[in-house]
C-alpha positions as CSV (number, residue, x, y, z in Angstrom):
1,X,0.0,0.0,0.0
2,X,2.9,2.3,0.7
3,X,4.0,1.8,-2.9
4,X,0.5,2.4,-4.2
5,X,0.4,5.7,-2.3
6,X,3.7,6.8,-3.8
7,X,2.3,6.0,-7.3
8,X,-0.9,7.9,-6.5
9,X,1.1,11.0,-5.6
10,X,2.3,11.2,-9.2
11,X,-1.2,12.2,-10.3
12,X,-1.5,15.2,-7.9
13,X,-2.2,18.4,-9.9
14,X,-2.9,16.4,-13.1
15,X,-6.1,14.4,-12.6
16,X,-8.7,16.8,-11.2
17,X,-11.6,16.5,-10.8
18,X,-10.8,12.9,-10.3
19,X,-8.8,11.6,-7.2
20,X,-5.2,10.6,-7.5
21,X,-5.2,6.9,-7.0
22,X,-2.5,4.2,-7.0
23,X,-2.9,0.5,-7.5
24,X,-0.4,-2.4,-7.0
25,X,-1.2,-6.0,-7.9
26,X,0.8,-8.7,-6.0
27,X,0.9,-12.4,-6.7
28,X,2.9,-14.9,-4.6
29,X,4.7,-12.0,-2.9
30,X,5.8,-10.4,-6.2
31,X,4.5,-7.2,-7.7
32,X,3.1,-8.1,-11.1
33,X,1.3,-4.8,-11.9
34,X,1.2,-1.2,-10.9
35,X,-0.8,1.8,-12.1
36,X,-1.8,5.3,-11.2
37,X,-4.5,7.7,-12.4
38,X,-3.3,9.2,-15.7
39,X,-3.4,12.9,-16.7
40,X,-6.9,14.1,-17.2
41,X,-8.2,11.5,-14.7
42,X,-8.2,8.4,-16.9
43,X,-7.3,5.6,-17.4
44,X,-7.8,4.9,-13.7
45,X,-5.1,3.3,-11.6
46,X,-6.7,-0.2,-11.5
47,X,-7.0,-0.3,-15.3
48,X,-3.3,0.4,-15.7
49,X,-2.2,-2.1,-13.0
50,X,-4.4,-4.8,-14.5
51,X,-3.1,-4.2,-18.0
52,X,0.5,-4.5,-16.7
53,X,-0.4,-7.7,-14.7
54,X,-2.2,-9.5,-17.5
55,X,-3.1,-13.1,-16.7
56,X,-1.0,-12.9,-13.5
57,X,-3.8,-10.8,-12.0
58,X,-6.0,-14.0,-11.6
59,X,-5.8,-15.1,-8.0
60,X,-3.7,-12.0,-7.0
61,X,-4.2,-9.3,-4.4
62,X,-4.9,-5.7,-5.5
63,X,-3.8,-2.9,-3.2
64,X,-5.8,0.3,-4.0
65,X,-5.5,3.7,-2.3
66,X,-9.2,4.5,-2.8
67,X,-12.3,2.4,-3.2
68,X,-12.7,1.2,-6.8
69,X,-15.4,3.1,-8.7
70,X,-18.8,1.3,-9.3
71,X,-20.5,3.7,-11.7
72,X,-20.3,4.2,-15.5
73,X,-18.7,7.5,-16.2
74,X,-16.3,8.2,-19.0
75,X,-14.9,4.8,-18.3
76,X,-16.4,1.5,-17.1
77,X,-16.4,0.7,-13.3
78,X,-13.1,-0.3,-11.9
79,X,-14.7,-2.8,-9.6
80,X,-16.0,-4.7,-12.7
81,X,-12.5,-4.7,-14.1
82,X,-11.1,-6.3,-11.0
83,X,-13.8,-8.9,-10.9
84,X,-13.4,-9.7,-14.6
85,X,-9.6,-10.0,-14.1
86,X,-10.2,-12.7,-11.4
87,X,-8.3,-11.1,-8.5
88,X,-8.9,-13.0,-5.2
89,X,-8.4,-10.1,-2.8
90,X,-8.7,-6.3,-2.8
91,X,-7.1,-4.2,-0.1
92,X,-8.5,-0.6,0.0
93,X,-7.1,2.2,2.0
94,X,-10.1,4.5,2.2
95,X,-13.7,4.5,1.1
96,X,-14.7,6.9,-1.7
97,X,-17.1,9.7,-0.5
98,X,-18.5,10.3,-4.0
99,X,-22.2,9.6,-3.8
100,X,-22.0,7.4,-6.9
101,X,-19.6,5.1,-5.1
102,X,-19.5,5.4,-1.3
103,X,-19.4,1.7,-0.4
104,X,-21.0,0.4,-3.5
105,X,-17.7,-0.6,-5.1
106,X,-16.7,-2.6,-2.0
107,X,-20.2,-4.3,-2.0
108,X,-19.8,-5.3,-5.6
109,X,-16.5,-6.9,-5.0
110,X,-17.8,-8.8,-2.0
111,X,-20.8,-10.0,-3.9
112,X,-18.4,-11.4,-6.5
113,X,-16.7,-13.5,-3.9
114,X,-13.6,-11.3,-3.6
115,X,-12.1,-10.9,-0.1
116,X,-12.1,-7.2,0.7
117,X,-10.0,-5.5,3.4
118,X,-10.3,-1.8,4.2
119,X,-8.5,0.8,6.3
120,X,-4.9,0.0,5.6
121,X,-2.9,3.3,5.6
122,X,-6.3,5.1,5.7
123,X,-4.9,8.3,7.3
124,X,-2.2,8.6,4.6
125,X,-4.7,7.9,1.8
126,X,-7.2,10.4,3.2
127,X,-4.6,13.1,3.4
128,X,-3.3,12.4,-0.1
129,X,-6.7,13.0,-1.6
130,X,-8.0,15.6,1.0
131,X,-8.9,18.0,-1.8
132,X,-11.1,15.4,-3.5
133,X,-12.6,14.4,-0.2
134,X,-13.4,18.1,0.7
135,X,-14.9,18.7,-2.8
136,X,-17.3,15.8,-2.2
137,X,-18.1,16.5,1.4
138,X,-17.7,20.2,1.9
139,X,-18.0,21.5,-1.6
140,X,-14.6,23.3,-1.7
141,X,-11.0,22.4,-2.5
142,X,-8.3,22.0,0.0
143,X,-6.5,25.3,0.4
144,X,-2.8,25.7,1.0
145,X,-1.3,29.2,1.7
146,X,2.3,29.7,0.5
147,X,4.3,32.5,2.1
148,X,7.9,33.5,1.5
149,X,9.0,35.9,4.2
150,X,11.9,37.3,6.3
151,X,12.3,36.0,9.8
152,X,10.1,38.8,11.0
153,X,7.3,37.9,8.7
154,X,7.7,40.5,6.0
155,X,7.2,39.9,2.3
156,X,8.7,43.1,1.0
157,X,10.4,46.3,2.1
158,X,8.4,49.5,2.6
159,X,9.1,50.4,-1.0
160,X,7.5,47.1,-2.2
161,X,10.8,45.5,-3.2
162,X,10.7,41.7,-2.7
163,X,13.2,40.1,-5.1
164,X,14.4,38.0,-3.7
165,X,13.7,37.3,0.0
166,X,14.2,33.6,-0.3
167,X,16.9,31.7,-2.3
168,X,16.9,29.7,-5.5
169,X,16.2,26.4,-3.8
170,X,13.1,27.7,-2.1
171,X,11.8,29.3,-5.3
172,X,12.4,26.0,-7.1
173,X,10.5,24.1,-4.4
174,X,7.7,26.6,-4.8
175,X,7.4,25.6,-8.5
176,X,7.2,22.0,-7.4
177,X,4.2,23.0,-5.2
178,X,2.6,24.6,-8.2
179,X,3.0,21.3,-10.2
180,X,1.1,19.4,-7.5
181,X,-1.9,21.7,-7.4
182,X,-4.9,22.1,-9.7
183,X,-4.9,25.9,-9.5
184,X,-2.9,28.7,-8.1
185,X,-4.6,31.9,-6.8
186,X,-3.3,35.4,-6.1
187,X,-4.9,38.7,-5.2
188,X,-4.9,41.4,-7.8
189,X,-2.5,43.5,-5.7
190,X,0.2,40.8,-6.1
191,X,-0.6,40.6,-9.8
192,X,-0.2,44.3,-10.2
193,X,3.0,44.5,-8.1
194,X,4.8,41.5,-9.6
195,X,3.3,40.9,-13.0
196,X,3.8,37.2,-12.5
197,X,3.4,34.4,-14.9
198,X,2.5,31.8,-12.2
199,X,3.7,28.9,-14.3
200,X,5.8,25.9,-13.3
201,X,9.2,26.7,-14.8
202,X,11.2,23.6,-14.1
203,X,12.7,21.5,-16.9
204,X,10.6,18.4,-17.3
205,X,7.6,19.9,-15.6
206,X,6.8,22.8,-18.0
207,X,3.5,21.1,-18.8
208,X,2.4,20.9,-15.2
209,X,1.4,24.6,-14.8
210,X,-1.9,24.8,-12.9
211,X,-4.9,27.0,-13.7
212,X,-4.0,30.5,-12.7
213,X,-6.7,32.5,-10.8
214,X,-6.7,36.2,-9.8
215,X,-9.1,37.6,-7.2
216,X,-9.9,40.9,-8.9
217,X,-13.1,42.7,-7.7
218,X,-12.8,45.7,-10.0
219,X,-11.1,44.0,-13.0
220,X,-7.9,46.0,-12.4
221,X,-5.6,43.4,-14.0
222,X,-4.1,45.0,-17.1
223,X,-4.9,43.4,-20.5
224,X,-1.2,43.6,-21.2
225,X,-0.2,41.6,-18.1
226,X,1.8,38.4,-18.5
227,X,-1.2,36.4,-17.2
228,X,-3.6,37.8,-19.8
229,X,-1.1,37.6,-22.6
230,X,-0.6,33.8,-22.0
231,X,-4.2,32.9,-21.1
232,X,-4.6,30.8,-24.3
233,X,-1.5,28.8,-23.4
234,X,-2.3,28.2,-19.7
235,X,-5.8,28.9,-18.4
236,X,-6.5,32.2,-16.5
237,X,-9.6,32.7,-14.4
238,X,-10.6,36.0,-12.8
239,X,-12.8,35.8,-9.7
240,X,-14.8,39.0,-9.4
241,X,-18.2,40.4,-8.5
242,X,-21.2,41.3,-10.8
243,X,-21.6,44.8,-12.1
244,X,-18.2,45.5,-13.8
245,X,-17.9,47.3,-17.1
246,X,-19.4,45.0,-19.9
247,X,-16.8,46.1,-22.4
248,X,-13.9,45.2,-20.1
249,X,-15.5,41.8,-19.4
250,X,-15.7,41.2,-23.1
251,X,-12.1,42.3,-23.7
252,X,-10.9,39.8,-21.1
253,X,-13.0,37.0,-22.7
254,X,-11.8,37.9,-26.2
255,X,-8.2,37.3,-24.9
256,X,-9.1,33.9,-23.5
257,X,-9.7,34.8,-19.8
258,X,-12.6,33.1,-18.1
259,X,-14.6,35.4,-15.8
260,X,-16.2,33.9,-12.6
261,X,-18.7,36.3,-11.0
262,X,-19.7,35.6,-7.4
263,X,-21.7,37.6,-4.9
264,X,-19.8,40.2,-2.9
265,X,-19.0,39.9,0.8
266,X,-19.9,42.6,3.3
267,X,-16.6,44.3,2.5
268,X,-17.5,44.4,-1.2
269,X,-14.9,41.9,-2.3
270,X,-15.7,38.6,-3.8
271,X,-17.2,36.2,-1.2
272,X,-14.4,33.7,-0.9
273,X,-16.5,30.8,0.4
274,X,-18.8,31.1,-2.6
275,X,-15.7,31.4,-4.9
276,X,-14.2,28.2,-3.5
277,X,-17.6,26.4,-4.0
278,X,-17.6,27.5,-7.6
279,X,-14.0,26.4,-8.1
280,X,-14.8,22.9,-6.7
281,X,-17.8,22.8,-9.1
282,X,-15.3,23.5,-11.9
283,X,-13.2,20.6,-10.8
284,X,-10.5,22.3,-8.7
285,X,-9.6,20.0,-5.7
286,X,-6.2,21.5,-4.7
287,X,-5.7,25.3,-4.5
288,X,-2.4,26.9,-3.8
289,X,-2.7,30.6,-2.7
290,X,0.6,32.5,-3.1
291,X,-0.6,36.0,-2.2
292,X,-1.4,38.7,-1.4
293,X,-1.6,39.6,2.1
294,X,-5.3,40.7,2.0
295,X,-6.4,37.5,0.2
296,X,-4.6,35.2,2.5
297,X,-5.8,37.1,5.6
298,X,-9.4,36.8,4.5
299,X,-9.0,33.0,4.0
300,X,-7.5,32.6,7.5
301,X,-10.2,34.9,9.0
302,X,-13.0,32.9,7.4
303,X,-11.5,29.5,8.3
304,X,-11.1,28.5,4.7
305,X,-7.4,27.8,4.7
306,X,-6.2,24.3,5.6
307,X,-2.4,24.4,5.3
308,X,0.4,26.9,5.4
309,X,3.7,26.4,3.6
310,X,6.0,29.0,5.1
311,X,9.4,29.7,3.6
312,X,11.5,31.8,6.0
313,X,14.7,33.5,5.0
314,X,17.4,34.3,7.5
315,X,16.9,38.0,7.0
316,X,15.2,40.8,9.0
317,X,13.4,43.6,7.2
318,X,11.9,45.5,10.1
319,X,8.6,47.0,11.2
320,X,8.2,49.3,8.1
321,X,8.2,46.3,5.8
322,X,5.0,44.8,4.3
323,X,3.6,42.0,6.4
324,X,2.7,38.6,5.0
325,X,-0.8,38.9,6.4
326,X,-3.0,42.0,6.8
327,X,-5.4,42.4,9.7
328,X,-7.7,39.6,10.6
329,X,-9.5,41.7,13.2
330,X,-8.2,40.1,16.4
331,X,-8.8,41.8,19.7
332,X,-7.8,38.9,22.0
333,X,-4.8,36.7,21.6
334,X,-6.9,33.8,22.8
335,X,-8.9,34.1,19.6
336,X,-5.9,33.8,17.3
337,X,-6.0,30.9,14.8
338,X,-4.2,27.8,16.1
339,X,-1.7,26.1,13.9
340,X,0.0,22.7,14.3
341,X,3.5,22.2,13.0
342,X,3.6,19.2,10.7
343,X,7.0,19.3,9.2
344,X,10.1,21.4,9.0
345,X,13.1,21.2,6.7
346,X,16.0,23.2,5.3
347,X,15.6,24.3,1.6
348,X,18.9,25.7,0.5
349,X,19.6,28.5,3.0
350,X,16.0,28.9,4.0
351,X,13.6,27.2,6.4
352,X,10.4,25.6,5.3
353,X,7.7,25.0,7.9
354,X,4.4,23.2,7.1
355,X,1.5,23.9,9.3
356,X,-2.1,22.6,9.7
357,X,-4.5,25.5,10.3
358,X,-6.9,24.2,13.0
359,X,-10.5,25.2,12.5
């Protein structure tokens, strides 16, 4: 199952709206087939593993990181493929919460006389596909905030200069994070200040750039920005509110940008919970938010952020620098969001800390 989980991880950022699944087929203690969900979400992991195993799948054990599907979608049910292949046993890490499956795949396997075991490495499998799980149960993607700051939590000097706070290795790691997510989001302030491309610029992973999303209430993003100029090569979506200039909306659409209008919050900005719901409906299961400080603060304040990837450079900028987070309206330290440190590592000359944001 550990091998199946490693195989499944290869699909992160490439298979949405499907889950990233791994499958390993073992016969007489020997791995005879392995597979993982392919780009675009198909073929499914079980199909690839069974194809590799061939006749050796008969009487074998299949280890699958997620319950095999039991419905006819764009591909036939994977539980039927396992039954037809004659496997004797199926070990499943976690049940699929999709209403079209949700135990039905396990039942079909048992009805066919196959021995079914569940719960092996369940925590790891659930974490791996947390975005898919949340999309099915809470209607939103899993949200990871990424910050690159000085030791005192600043993302730029008082003049707005930010290149570069962290080193080459940290920035390269940031591109790897992009490759494992379905979409990357920034606030329009970040887009205006940095004119970023938000692509994955690592040799061998150039095709792994996620959907690029800008939260832009007033459609301030220039039509000449790098994002808009490349919208036909790598998708660009703008999350905004109704009521903007129709001519400007049409100009963005003519250049290949998709406009997502959601109701405004009390502050007048796009209502982020609604925006995340819409993103999940569009198939986004894993969202990486790289800035800016207002957008990330709103996600923390509204309890919509799940993880924080914090790159910290051994530098001090001082109190007149720009903070990583803007105000979240705290009046009492006891009400501050609670984080759990999950991992820490050195990345070049910088420190990376991964936190779980507790709800």
